[in-house]
MARLODREN-149495 format. One record per residue (C-alpha): residue in three letters; x, y, z; residue number from 1. Coordinates in Angstrom, 1 decimal, padded with zeros to 4 digits. Example, Ala and Ser with C-alpha at 12.3 -4.5 7.8 and 13.67 -1.06 7.14 Angstrom:
  residuo    east   north      up  num
      ala   012.3  -004.5   007.8    1
      ser   013.7  -001.1   007.1    2
***
This chain:
  residuo    east   north      up  num
      met   000.0   000.0   000.0    1
      arg   002.9   002.3   000.9    2
      leu   004.6   001.6  -002.4    3
      leu   001.4   002.3  -004.3    4
      his   001.1   005.6  -002.5    5
      arg   004.6   006.5  -003.4    6
      ser   004.0   005.5  -007.1    7
      val   000.9   007.7  -007.3    8
      leu   002.7   010.6  -005.7    9
      ser   005.6   010.3  -008.2   10
      cys   003.2   010.3  -011.1   11
      leu   001.5   013.4  -009.8   12
      val   004.9   015.2  -009.5   13
      leu   005.8   014.2  -013.0   14
      leu   002.5   015.4  -014.4   15
      leu   002.8   018.7  -012.6   16
      thr   006.4   019.1  -014.0   17
      leu   005.1   018.4  -017.5   18
      leu   002.2   020.9  -017.1   19
      val   004.7   023.6  -015.9   20
      cys   007.0   023.0  -018.8   21
      ala   004.1   023.1  -021.3   22
      ala   002.8   026.3  -019.8   23
      ser   006.3   027.8  -020.1   24
      asn   006.6   026.8  -023.7   25
      val   003.2   028.2  -024.5   26
      ala   004.1   031.5  -022.9   27
      glu   007.4   031.7  -024.8   28
      thr   005.6   030.8  -028.1   29
      asp   002.9   033.4  -027.3   30
      thr   005.5   036.2  -027.2   31
      leu   006.8   035.0  -030.6   32
      phe   003.6   035.2  -032.5   33
      asn   002.2   038.4  -030.9   34
      val   003.6   041.1  -033.2   35
      pro   003.6   044.6  -031.7   36
      thr   001.9   047.3  -033.7   37
      gly   004.1   050.0  -035.1   38
      val   007.5   048.5  -034.0   39
      gln   010.0   048.6  -036.8   40
      thr   013.1   046.4  -037.3   41
      arg   016.4   047.9  -038.2   42
      trp   019.8   046.3  -038.9   43
      ala   022.9   048.4  -039.2   44
      ser   026.0   046.9  -041.0   45
      met   028.6   048.2  -043.5   46
      glu   026.0   047.3  -046.2   47
      asn   023.6   049.8  -044.6   48
      pro   025.4   051.8  -041.9   49
      asp   022.4   054.2  -041.2   50
      ala   019.9   051.3  -041.2   51
      lys   017.7   053.2  -043.6   52
      arg   014.5   051.7  -045.0   53
      gly   015.5   050.2  -048.4   54
      gly   019.0   051.4  -047.9   55
      gly   020.9   048.1  -047.8   56
      gly   023.1   046.6  -050.5   57
      leu   023.6   049.8  -052.5   58
      val   027.3   049.2  -053.3   59
      gly   028.5   046.8  -056.0   60
      phe   025.0   046.1  -057.4   61
      gly   024.1   044.5  -054.0   62
      arg   026.6   041.7  -054.5   63
      lys   028.5   041.9  -051.2   64
      gly   029.9   045.3  -052.2   65
      ser   030.5   046.7  -048.7   66
      ala   030.7   043.8  -046.2   67
      cys   033.4   045.3  -044.0   68
      lys   035.6   048.3  -043.4   69
      pro   039.3   048.7  -042.7   70
      met   040.0   050.8  -039.6   71
      glu   043.3   052.7  -039.4   72
      ala   045.0   053.4  -036.1   73
      gly   043.1   056.2  -034.4   74
      glu   040.0   055.9  -036.6   75
      ser   036.4   055.8  -035.3   76
      leu   033.3   054.3  -036.8   77
      val   029.7   054.9  -036.0   78
      met   028.4   051.4  -036.0   79
      ala   024.7   052.3  -035.5   80
      his   022.5   055.2  -034.5   81
      gly   018.8   055.9  -034.3   82
      asp   016.3   058.5  -033.1   83
      gly   013.2   058.0  -031.0   84
      thr   012.3   055.1  -028.7   85
      gly   013.6   051.6  -029.2   86
      ile   015.8   048.7  -028.1   87
      val   019.2   047.5  -029.3   88
      arg   018.6   043.7  -029.5   89
      arg   021.8   042.1  -030.7   90
      met   025.4   042.9  -031.6   91
      trp   027.8   040.8  -033.7   92
      val   031.5   041.7  -034.5   93
      thr   034.3   039.9  -036.1   94
      ile   037.9   040.8  -037.1   95
      pro   040.5   038.7  -038.8   96
      asp   043.4   039.5  -036.4   97
      arg   042.2   038.8  -032.9   98
      ile   045.4   040.0  -031.4   99
      pro   045.9   041.8  -028.0  100
      glu   046.6   045.1  -029.7  101
      leu   043.1   045.1  -031.3  102
      met   041.2   043.1  -028.6  103
      arg   042.2   045.7  -026.0  104
      gly   042.9   048.6  -028.4  105
      met   039.5   048.8  -030.1  106
      val   037.0   050.4  -027.7  107
      ile   033.2   050.2  -027.8  108
      arg   031.2   053.2  -026.6  109
      met   027.4   053.5  -026.4  110
      tyr   025.5   056.7  -025.8  111
      trp   021.8   056.9  -024.9  112
      asp   019.4   059.8  -025.5  113
      gly   021.9   062.3  -026.9  114
      glu   024.2   062.3  -023.9  115
      gly   027.8   063.2  -024.4  116
      lys   029.2   060.7  -021.9  117
      pro   029.1   057.0  -022.8  118
      ala   027.1   054.6  -020.7  119
      val   029.2   051.8  -022.1  120
      glu   033.0   052.1  -022.5  121
      ala   035.0   048.9  -022.8  122
      pro   037.6   047.2  -025.0  123
      leu   036.2   045.0  -027.7  124
      gly   037.2   041.7  -026.2  125
      asp   036.3   042.7  -022.6  126
      phe   032.9   044.0  -023.5  127
      phe   032.0   040.7  -025.3  128
      cys   032.9   038.7  -022.2  129
      gln   036.4   037.7  -023.5  130
      pro   038.9   039.4  -021.2  131
      leu   042.8   039.2  -021.3  132
      ala   042.6   039.5  -025.1  133
      lys   041.8   035.8  -025.3  134
      pro   039.1   034.8  -027.8  135
      val   037.9   031.3  -027.0  136
      val   034.9   029.2  -027.8  137
      phe   032.1   029.7  -025.2  138
      glu   028.4   030.3  -024.8  139
      asn   026.4   031.8  -022.0  140
      ala   022.9   033.4  -021.7  141
      trp   023.9   036.8  -023.2  142
      phe   027.3   036.4  -024.9  143
      asp   029.0   033.8  -027.1  144
      asn   031.8   033.0  -029.4  145
      pro   030.8   030.0  -031.5  146
      glu   034.1   029.1  -033.0  147
      gly   036.6   031.4  -031.2  148
      arg   036.6   034.1  -033.9  149
      ser   033.5   036.2  -033.3  150
      phe   031.8   038.4  -030.7  151
      asn   028.0   038.2  -029.9  152
      cys   025.9   040.1  -027.3  153
      arg   022.2   039.8  -026.8  154
      ile   021.5   042.0  -023.8  155
      pro   018.5   044.2  -024.5  156
      met   019.5   047.9  -024.4  157
      pro   016.5   050.3  -024.4  158
      phe   016.6   054.0  -025.3  159
      arg   014.0   056.8  -025.2  160
      lys   015.2   059.6  -027.5  161
      gly   017.9   057.9  -029.5  162
      phe   021.2   056.0  -029.4  163
      lys   024.7   055.9  -030.9  164
      ile   027.3   053.1  -030.9  165
      ile   030.9   054.0  -031.8  166
      val   034.0   051.8  -032.1  167
      thr   037.4   053.5  -032.0  168
      asn   040.7   051.9  -032.9  169
      glu   043.0   053.3  -030.2  170
      ser   045.8   050.8  -031.0  171
      pro   048.8   051.5  -033.2  172
      arg   047.8   048.6  -035.5  173
      lys   045.5   048.7  -038.5  174
      cys   042.4   046.6  -038.3  175
      glu   042.3   045.2  -041.9  176
      met   038.6   044.2  -041.8  177
      phe   035.9   045.2  -039.3  178
      phe   032.6   043.3  -039.8  179
      tyr   029.6   044.0  -037.6  180
      asp   025.8   043.9  -037.3  181
      val   023.7   045.9  -034.8  182
      glu   020.1   044.8  -034.7  183
      tyr   017.5   047.1  -033.1  184
      thr   013.9   048.0  -033.1  185
      leu   012.2   051.4  -033.1  186
      ser   008.9   052.7  -031.6  187
      asp   008.9   050.1  -028.8  188
      lys   006.6   051.0  -025.9  189
      leu   008.8   051.3  -022.8  190
      glu   007.5   051.2  -019.3  191
      ala   008.2   054.0  -016.9  192
      asn   010.6   051.8  -014.9  193
      thr   012.6   050.7  -018.0  194
      cys   016.3   051.3  -017.3  195
      tyr   019.4   052.0  -019.4  196
      phe   022.2   049.5  -020.1  197
      his   025.7   050.4  -018.8  198
      ala   029.0   048.6  -018.9  199
      his   032.2   049.6  -017.2  200
      tyr   035.7   048.2  -017.7  201
      arg   038.6   048.7  -015.3  202
      arg   042.0   047.1  -014.6  203
      glu   044.4   047.1  -011.7  204
      asn   047.9   045.8  -012.5  205
      pro   048.7   045.0  -009.8  206
      thr   046.0   045.3  -007.2  207
      thr   046.8   046.9  -003.8  208
      leu   047.4   044.6  -000.8  209
      arg   044.3   044.3   001.4  210
      arg   042.3   046.7  -000.8  211
      asp   039.6   044.7  -002.5  212
      phe   039.5   045.1  -006.3  213
      glu   036.4   047.0  -007.4  214
      ile   034.5   045.1  -010.0  215
      leu   032.1   048.0  -010.1  216
      pro   032.9   051.2  -008.2  217
      gln   030.0   052.9  -006.5  218
      val   027.2   054.1  -008.8  219
      lys   024.2   056.0  -007.5  220
      gly   020.8   055.5  -008.8  221
      arg   018.1   052.7  -009.1  222
      gly   018.9   049.7  -011.1  223
      arg   020.1   046.1  -011.4  224
      phe   023.6   044.6  -011.4  225
      leu   023.6   042.1  -014.3  226
      gly   027.0   040.5  -013.6  227
      cys   030.6   040.7  -014.7  228
      ser   033.4   039.3  -016.9  229
      leu   036.7   039.0  -015.0  230
      gly   040.3   038.3  -015.9  231
      val   043.2   037.4  -013.6  232
      ile   046.9   037.1  -014.3  233
      ala   048.3   035.7  -011.1  234
      asp   051.8   036.8  -009.9  235
      thr   053.7   033.6  -010.1  236
      glu   057.0   035.3  -009.6  237
      lys   056.0   036.5  -006.1  238
      tyr   053.6   033.7  -005.0  239
      gly   054.6   030.7  -007.2  240
      lys   051.9   028.5  -008.5  241
      ser   049.6   028.8  -005.4  242
      trp   045.9   029.2  -005.6  243
      trp   044.9   032.9  -006.0  244
      gly   041.1   032.7  -005.7  245
      glu   040.1   032.6  -002.1  246
      gly   038.8   036.1  -002.2  247
      glu   035.1   036.8  -001.6  248
      val   032.8   038.9  -003.7  249
      lys   031.1   041.7  -001.7  250
      met   028.1   043.8  -002.8  251
      tyr   027.5   047.0  -001.0  252
      ile   023.9   048.0  -001.6  253
      asp   021.8   051.0  -000.7  254
      gly   024.0   052.7   001.8  255
      asp   026.2   049.8   003.0  256
      thr   029.5   051.2   004.2  257
      asp   031.9   049.0   006.3  258
      his   030.0   045.7   005.7  259
      pro   028.1   044.5   002.6  260
      thr   024.6   043.1   002.3  261
      val   025.9   040.4  -000.1  262
      ser   029.0   038.4   000.7  263
      gly   030.2   035.4  -001.2  264
      thr   032.6   032.7   000.0  265
      gly   035.3   032.5  -002.7  266
      thr   036.1   033.3  -006.3  267
      glu   035.3   029.9  -007.8  268
      asp   032.2   029.7  -005.5  269
      tyr   030.9   033.0  -007.1  270
      ile   031.0   031.4  -010.5  271
      ala   029.2   028.3  -009.2  272
      thr   032.0   025.8  -009.2  273
      gly   034.3   024.7  -006.3  274
      trp   037.7   023.7  -005.1  275
      gly   039.5   025.7  -007.8  276
      gln   038.4   026.3  -011.3  277
      gly   039.0   024.8  -014.7  278
      gln   037.7   025.5  -018.1  279
      tyr   033.9   025.4  -018.7  280
      ser   031.0   027.6  -019.9  281
      his   027.5   027.4  -018.6  282
      leu   024.4   029.6  -019.1  283
      trp   025.0   032.0  -016.2  284
      his   028.5   031.2  -015.0  285
      gly   031.7   029.9  -016.5  286
      cys   035.5   030.0  -016.9  287
      pro   036.1   029.8  -020.7  288
      phe   039.9   030.2  -020.3  289
      ala   042.0   028.6  -017.6  290
      asp   045.8   028.4  -018.1  291
      gly   047.1   026.3  -015.3  292
      glu   050.7   026.8  -016.5  293
      gly   050.7   030.6  -017.0  294
      tyr   048.1   031.1  -014.3  295
      arg   045.8   033.3  -016.5  296
      tyr   042.1   032.9  -016.1  297
      cys   039.0   034.4  -017.7  298
      phe   035.6   033.9  -016.1  299
      tyr   032.1   035.3  -015.8  300
      arg   029.0   035.4  -013.6  301
      leu   025.7   036.7  -014.9  302
      his   022.7   037.5  -012.6  303
      gly   019.7   036.5  -014.7  304
      pro   017.5   034.2  -012.6  305
      asp   019.0   035.7  -009.4  306
      pro   018.6   039.4  -009.8  307
      val   020.7   041.9  -007.8  308
      tyr   018.5   045.1  -007.5  309
      phe   019.6   048.4  -005.9  310
      ala   017.4   051.3  -005.1  311
      lys   020.0   054.0  -004.3  312
      asp   023.5   052.8  -005.0  313
      ile   025.7   049.8  -005.4  314
      arg   029.4   048.9  -005.2  315
      val   030.8   045.4  -006.1  316
      thr   034.3   044.2  -005.0  317
      ile   036.3   041.0  -004.8  318
      gln   039.2   040.2  -002.4  319
      gln   042.7   039.1  -003.5  320
      ile   043.4   036.2  -001.2  321
      gly   045.6   033.1  -001.8  322
      cys   046.0   029.6  -000.3  323
      pro   049.4   027.9  -000.1  324
      asp   050.8   024.4  -000.2  325
      arg   053.5   024.2   002.5  326
      asn   056.2   022.4   000.7  327
      ala   055.7   024.2  -002.6  328
      leu   055.6   027.6  -000.9  329
      ile   058.9   026.9   001.0  330
      gln   060.6   025.9  -002.2  331
      his   059.3   028.9  -004.0  332
      met   060.4   031.3  -001.2  333
      lys   063.9   029.9  -001.3  334
      lys   064.1   030.2  -005.0  335
      ser   062.4   033.6  -005.5  336
      gly   063.7   035.5  -002.5  337
      his   060.1   036.5  -001.5  338
      thr   060.3   035.1   002.0  339
      ser   057.3   036.8   003.8  340
      leu   053.6   037.0   003.2  341
      val   050.8   038.8   005.0  342
      arg   048.3   036.4   006.7  343
      ile   044.6   037.3   006.4  344
      gly   043.3   039.2   009.3  345
      asp   044.2   042.6   010.6  346
      gly   047.2   042.8   008.3  347
      thr   049.8   042.6   011.1  348
      gln   050.6   038.9   011.1  349
      lys   053.3   037.5   008.8  350
      met   053.9   034.0   007.3  351
      thr   057.6   033.7   006.8  352
      leu   060.0   031.2   005.3  353
      glu   061.7   030.7   008.7  354
      gly   058.4   030.1   010.4  355
      leu   057.1   027.7   007.8  356
      glu   060.4   025.6   008.1  357
      lys   059.9   025.5   011.9  358
      gly   056.4   024.1   011.4  359
      glu   054.3   027.3   012.1  360
      pro   050.7   026.9   010.8  361
      leu   049.7   027.7   007.3  362
      ser   047.0   030.2   006.5  363
      thr   045.4   032.0   003.6  364
      phe   047.3   035.1   002.7  365
      glu   046.9   038.6   001.1  366
      arg   047.9   038.9  -002.6  367
      glu   048.5   041.5  -005.3  368
      asp   047.7   040.3  -008.8  369
      asp   046.7   041.7  -012.2  370
      trp   042.8   041.9  -012.2  371
      cys   040.4   043.3  -014.8  372
      ala   036.7   043.4  -014.9  373
      thr   033.8   044.5  -017.1  374
      ala   030.6   045.1  -015.1  375
      tyr   027.2   045.1  -016.7  376
      phe   024.3   046.8  -015.1  377
      tyr   021.0   048.6  -015.8  378
      met   020.3   052.1  -014.2  379
      asp   017.5   054.6  -014.3  380
      lys   019.6   057.2  -016.0  381
      pro   021.5   057.2  -019.3  382
      val   024.8   058.3  -017.8  383
      asp   026.8   057.4  -014.8  384
      glu   029.6   059.0  -012.7  385
      leu   032.3   056.4  -013.5  386
      pro   035.7   057.4  -014.8  387
      ser   036.8   057.1  -018.4  388
      ile   038.7   054.0  -019.6  389
      glu   042.4   053.8  -019.0  390
      pro   044.9   054.6  -021.8  391
      tyr   045.8   052.0  -024.4  392
      ala   049.3   051.4  -023.0  393
      ala   047.9   050.5  -019.6  394
      arg   045.3   048.2  -021.1  395
      val   047.8   046.1  -023.1  396
      lys   050.6   046.0  -020.5  397
      gly   051.6   042.4  -019.8  398
      leu   049.6   041.0  -022.7  399
      leu   052.0   041.7  -025.6  400
      pro   054.8   039.2  -026.4  401
      gly   058.0   040.3  -024.6  402
      lys   056.3   043.1  -022.8  403
***
C-alpha cells in the first residue's frame, strides 16, 4: 500500500512538472507570434550603416559590395545610430586578427538619449565577455563566441530619445577588416521603470594589498547589477603556483559602508564551481579560459534568474586572497627571495619562510595580482559618474609578447 502511494505521488509530481514546462513553452511561443503594432526592425551593418529603410546593398550592385571596413589606427566608426524610442537587441562583430593590440585597443562606446558621456565604455574583447585578449569558444545566456573568432551580445539595451554606438581603434595597429551587425527596433513601448544599459571596464595591475578590487565602483541610482566578466593574471614570480582565488565577492547595496549586504565565500564559488576552477562555460557562469601553467584565467558570472537590485546605490568588490601548499611555498620562497607573506586578518601577522620551516601553521594570505573586470548593469539614467577608460598602453601592458 505504501509503495502504491509513493508511485501515485511520483506520477503526480511528473504530471505537474510536464504541465509547468508546457505552460512555459506556450508563454514563450505566445511572445513570438504576438507582433507589436508599429514597431520597426532595423539592422545596421557596413552594407547599410544608417539602417535606412530600403538602404541596404547599394554598393557593387548589391553583390557583397560593402561587407566590412578597414580601420586605421586612431579611426572611429559609428556602428549604429537611431532616433526615438527603441531597443538594441543584438550585436555581432568579427575581425581577422584577434590579437591583443586590437582586442584591447579597439573600444566600444554607447550613448543613450543624446548624452555626451558614454554609458558603455570597454575594450572590444572585454565587452564581449572575453577578457585578457583571449578569444575562446564559449556560450552563455547573453554572450557567445561559437568558434573562437566572433563576438556576440544579446543583452537588450533600451533608449527613449535615440542612441549611438561607436567603435574606435585606439591601437597603433590597423584593423584590416571590421565586420559588424547591430540589430535594433524602433517605436517600442517602454515602461516608466525601464532602465538604461551600462558597462564599465577597469583594470588594476597590480592590485593593492588588502584593498579589494572593485568590479564596479560605486554608482548612484536605481537599477540592477547584471554581472561581470573577469580576468586574472596571477603573480607567479611572487607567489609561485599557489591558488589565487580565495577572495570573496562583496556587494555594498543601498547605503552599505563598512559591511556589505551580499558576501560570497570565494572566487570559484561565485562562478558556481568549487575547489579551484578549470575551463567550462554554462548559461549563467563559466571559466572559458584557464591556463594552469601561465596562471591566467577568464571567467564570468551573470545574474539572470538571481537578480541583484539596488534602489539608491551599489558597489561590487572582490578580495585578493591566496591559499598555499607548505612544501611548494617553502621551495618557491627559497628560489624567489620573497620570504614573507601577510596572513589574512588585521594585516599585522606574517607568514615567513623561517616560520614555515619551523612548522608554524599555514594560513590563507593577502595577494597582489593583475585583475580586470567589465561590469554590466541597468540604471535609471542614461549616464553614470564612473571614470573614463584607462589609456591604451595600460590596457595592453603584460599582454603583448616580450612586454
